[in-house]
C-alpha positions as CSV (number, residue, x, y, z in Angstrom):
1,M,6.4,-5.1,16.7
2,V,8.6,-8.0,15.6
3,M,7.7,-7.4,12.0
4,A,8.4,-3.6,12.4
5,A,11.8,-4.3,14.0
6,V,12.8,-6.7,11.2
7,F,11.7,-4.2,8.6
8,V,13.7,-1.3,10.1
9,V,16.8,-3.4,10.7
10,S,16.7,-4.8,7.2
11,L,16.1,-1.4,5.7
12,Y,19.1,0.1,7.3
13,C,21.5,-2.8,7.2
14,L,21.0,-4.0,3.6
15,S,21.7,-2.2,0.4
16,A,18.8,-0.8,-1.5
17,Q,18.8,-3.5,-4.1
18,A,19.2,-6.3,-1.5
19,F,16.3,-4.9,0.5
20,A,14.1,-4.6,-2.6
21,A,15.0,-8.2,-3.7
22,L,14.2,-9.4,-0.2
23,L,10.7,-8.0,-0.6
24,V,9.9,-10.1,-3.7
25,P,9.1,-13.3,-1.8
26,L,6.9,-11.2,0.5
27,I,5.1,-9.8,-2.5
28,L,4.6,-13.3,-3.9
29,V,3.0,-14.4,-0.6
30,A,0.7,-11.4,-0.8
31,G,0.0,-12.5,-4.4
32,W,-1.0,-15.9,-3.2
33,E,-3.4,-14.3,-0.8
34,W,-4.8,-12.1,-3.6
35,S,-5.5,-15.2,-5.6
36,N,-7.9,-16.1,-2.8
37,L,-9.6,-12.7,-3.1
38,C,-10.2,-13.2,-6.8
39,R,-11.4,-16.8,-6.2
40,L,-8.7,-18.7,-8.1
41,E,-9.4,-22.0,-6.5
42,T,-7.2,-24.6,-8.3
43,P,-3.5,-25.0,-7.7
44,I,-2.9,-24.5,-11.4
45,L,-4.7,-21.1,-11.4
46,K,-2.9,-20.0,-8.3
47,T,0.5,-21.0,-9.7
48,G,-0.2,-19.2,-12.9
49,F,-1.2,-16.1,-11.1
50,L,2.1,-16.1,-9.1
51,L,4.1,-16.6,-12.3
52,L,2.3,-13.7,-13.9
53,L,3.0,-11.6,-10.7
54,F,6.7,-12.5,-10.9
55,V,6.8,-11.5,-14.6
56,C,5.1,-8.2,-13.7
57,L,7.7,-7.6,-10.9
58,T,10.5,-8.4,-13.4
59,L,9.1,-6.0,-16.0
60,T,8.7,-3.3,-13.4
61,G,12.3,-3.7,-12.3
62,F,13.4,-3.7,-16.0
63,W,11.4,-0.6,-16.8
64,L,12.9,1.2,-13.7
65,D,16.4,0.0,-14.5
66,F,16.6,-1.8,-11.2
67,F,20.2,-2.9,-11.6
68,G,21.4,0.5,-12.8
69,N,20.3,4.0,-12.0
70,V,16.5,4.3,-11.6
71,D,15.3,6.5,-14.4
72,E,13.1,9.4,-13.1
73,Q,10.9,9.6,-16.2
74,S,10.2,5.8,-16.0
75,A,9.5,6.1,-12.3
76,R,6.9,8.9,-13.0
77,Q,5.2,6.6,-15.5
78,V,5.0,3.7,-13.1
79,L,3.8,5.8,-10.2
80,L,1.2,7.6,-12.4
81,L,-0.1,4.2,-13.5
82,A,-0.4,3.3,-9.8
83,V,-2.3,6.4,-8.9
84,A,-4.7,5.9,-11.9
85,L,-5.3,2.3,-10.8
86,W,-6.3,3.4,-7.3
87,G,-8.5,6.0,-8.9
88,L,-10.3,3.1,-10.6
89,N,-10.4,1.2,-7.2
90,L,-11.9,4.3,-5.6
91,F,-14.7,4.3,-8.2
92,L,-15.4,0.6,-7.5
93,L,-15.4,1.3,-3.8
94,M,-17.7,4.2,-3.9
95,S,-20.2,2.5,-6.2
96,Y,-20.3,-0.7,-4.0
97,P,-22.5,-2.8,-3.9
98,R,-23.5,-1.8,-7.5
99,S,-19.9,-2.6,-8.5
100,Q,-20.3,-6.2,-7.5
101,R,-20.9,-7.2,-11.1
102,F,-17.4,-5.9,-11.9
103,L,-15.8,-7.6,-8.8
104,S,-17.4,-10.9,-9.9
105,W,-15.2,-10.8,-13.0
106,R,-12.2,-12.7,-11.8
107,P,-9.8,-11.5,-14.6
108,L,-10.4,-7.9,-13.6
109,V,-9.7,-8.4,-9.9
110,A,-6.7,-10.5,-10.8
111,L,-5.3,-7.7,-13.0
112,I,-5.9,-5.2,-10.3
113,G,-3.9,-7.3,-7.9
114,L,-1.0,-7.9,-10.4
115,L,-0.7,-4.2,-11.0
116,A,-1.2,-3.0,-7.4
117,L,1.4,-5.4,-6.0
118,S,3.9,-4.7,-8.8
119,V,3.7,-0.9,-8.6
120,T,4.0,-1.1,-4.7
121,W,7.3,-2.8,-5.1
122,G,8.2,-0.3,-7.8
123,A,7.5,2.5,-5.4
124,V,9.9,1.0,-2.9
125,V,12.6,0.8,-5.6
126,V,12.0,4.4,-6.6
127,L,12.2,5.7,-3.0
128,L,15.3,3.8,-2.2
129,S,17.1,5.1,-5.2
130,M,16.9,8.7,-3.8
131,Q,19.3,10.4,-1.6
132,Q,18.3,9.5,2.0
133,G,16.0,7.0,0.5
134,T,15.8,4.7,3.5
135,S,14.6,7.5,5.8
136,I,12.2,8.8,3.1
137,L,10.7,5.3,2.7
138,L,10.5,4.9,6.5
139,L,8.7,8.2,6.7
140,G,6.1,7.1,4.1
141,V,5.5,3.9,5.9
142,G,5.1,5.9,9.1
143,V,2.3,7.9,7.5
144,V,0.4,4.7,6.9
145,V,1.1,3.3,10.4
146,C,0.0,6.4,12.1
147,A,-3.2,6.5,10.0
148,D,-3.9,2.9,10.9
149,V,-3.1,3.1,14.6
150,G,-4.8,6.5,15.0
151,G,-7.8,5.2,13.2
152,Y,-8.0,2.1,15.3
153,F,-7.9,3.8,18.7
154,G,-10.0,6.7,17.5
155,G,-12.7,4.4,16.3
156,K,-12.4,2.3,19.5
157,F,-12.9,5.1,21.9
158,F,-14.8,7.7,19.9
159,G,-16.4,5.9,17.0
160,R,-20.0,6.6,16.4
161,R,-20.7,7.2,12.8
162,Q,-19.8,4.5,10.3
163,L,-17.5,5.5,7.4
164,A,-18.4,2.8,4.9
165,P,-21.1,0.5,6.4
166,S,-21.6,-1.6,3.3
167,V,-17.9,-2.4,3.1
168,S,-16.3,-2.2,6.6
169,P,-18.8,-1.6,9.5
170,G,-15.9,-1.2,11.9
171,K,-14.5,1.9,10.2
172,T,-15.9,5.2,11.5
173,W,-15.6,8.9,10.6
174,E,-14.1,9.6,14.1
175,G,-11.4,7.0,13.5
176,L,-10.6,8.6,10.1
177,V,-10.2,12.0,11.8
178,C,-8.0,10.6,14.5
179,G,-5.9,8.8,11.9
180,L,-5.4,12.2,10.2
181,L,-4.6,13.9,13.5
182,A,-2.0,11.2,14.2
183,Q,0.0,12.6,11.2
184,V,1.2,15.3,13.5
185,V,3.6,12.7,14.9
186,V,5.0,12.1,11.4
187,V,5.4,15.8,10.7
188,V,7.2,16.4,13.9
189,I,9.6,13.6,13.3
190,A,10.2,14.6,9.7
191,V,10.9,18.2,10.7
192,A,13.3,17.1,13.5
193,A,15.1,14.7,11.1
194,P,17.5,16.3,8.6
195,L,15.6,15.3,5.5
196,G,15.5,18.8,4.0
197,M,11.7,18.8,3.7
198,P,10.0,22.1,4.5
199,L,7.0,22.0,6.9
200,E,4.5,23.3,4.3
201,L,5.5,20.6,1.9
202,L,5.1,17.9,4.5
203,L,1.6,19.2,5.3
204,L,0.7,18.9,1.6
205,W,2.0,15.3,1.5
206,V,0.8,13.5,4.6
207,L,-2.9,14.2,4.4
208,P,-3.5,12.8,0.8
209,V,-1.1,9.9,1.5
210,A,-2.9,9.1,4.8
211,L,-6.3,9.2,2.9
212,F,-5.0,6.9,0.3
213,S,-3.9,4.4,3.0
214,V,-7.5,4.4,4.1
215,L,-8.6,3.7,0.5
216,G,-6.3,0.7,0.4
217,D,-7.7,-0.7,3.6
218,L,-11.3,-0.2,2.5
219,F,-10.7,-1.6,-0.9
220,E,-9.3,-4.9,0.5
221,S,-12.2,-5.0,3.0
222,M,-14.6,-4.7,0.0
223,L,-13.0,-7.6,-1.8
224,K,-13.1,-9.7,1.3
225,R,-16.7,-8.9,1.9
226,H,-17.6,-9.6,-1.7
227,G,-15.8,-13.0,-1.5
228,K,-17.2,-13.7,2.0
229,I,-13.6,-14.0,3.4
230,K,-12.7,-12.8,6.9
231,D,-8.9,-12.5,6.4
232,S,-6.7,-12.8,3.4
233,S,-5.0,-15.8,5.1
234,Q,-4.0,-17.0,8.5
235,L,-0.3,-16.6,8.1
236,L,-0.1,-14.0,10.9
237,P,-2.1,-15.4,13.9
238,G,-4.4,-12.7,15.2
239,H,-3.6,-10.4,12.3
240,G,-4.7,-12.3,9.2
241,G,-2.4,-12.3,6.3
242,I,0.3,-10.2,4.6
243,L,-2.3,-8.3,2.6
244,D,-4.2,-7.4,5.8
245,R,-1.0,-5.6,6.9
246,I,0.1,-3.9,3.7
247,D,-3.3,-3.0,2.1
248,G,-2.8,0.7,3.2
249,I,0.8,0.7,2.0
250,M,-0.2,-0.6,-1.4
251,A,-2.4,2.4,-2.1
252,A,-0.4,5.1,-0.2
253,L,3.2,4.4,-1.1
254,P,3.0,5.0,-4.9
255,L,1.3,8.3,-4.3
256,Y,3.9,9.2,-1.7
257,A,6.7,8.3,-4.0
258,L,5.2,10.4,-6.8
259,L,4.8,13.4,-4.5
260,V,8.5,13.0,-3.5
261,I,9.6,12.9,-7.1
262,M,7.6,16.0,-8.0
263,R,8.7,18.1,-5.0
264,P,10.4,21.4,-5.8
265,V,14.2,21.2,-5.9
């Protein structure tokens, strides 16, 4: 709740560029946690990974014209790259444990992390560049939060059939359905807010975005299981690390931003 409050206050009190810049240290912390997932054990390797991540963030900002007006064509390219990346991640997830030979190749997992973290930040930049961008970004994050919370309580009270037992035994089909049903809250809030989004368009958005958030959660669970790691770190007592809180956002937000850009005028 404290993290959510800080996020919302910062989102509405800071300029778009200041808020995006404030996220860079957070992304770097998540990058340090990702270096654990790809088993970069020495300080030199971890530092090198963080430097590469900072370079990727800089290149993403340059490509999007972060300090100017975000170019829509460049934004589409970045977001399409992100969706394609998560298509690859879905393949690795669905073929697990056969895909373990790919996950054992540290450069591949490191590259996935560099791209995933960079395009997530890029999606934030793209969304904030839009008219009513703060509310649109908050709506996208709300989709992920509702999917997460609905999935947790649905699995806790109704969970019977495992969704992906080889990756995350705690995830259930009942939790997935409850997470999708929780999107009714998002749709109601979006319709009530003056965002100019028709109901039928929202219904086409929230379900694929919510499903992508589950993909992000399961993909990180797969990496942790492969690396025999319980949490990405212990930075948030009782919650694990930053990655454990943003894994769904990493997968869902680029797709959400792409759908927003492609919406009918």
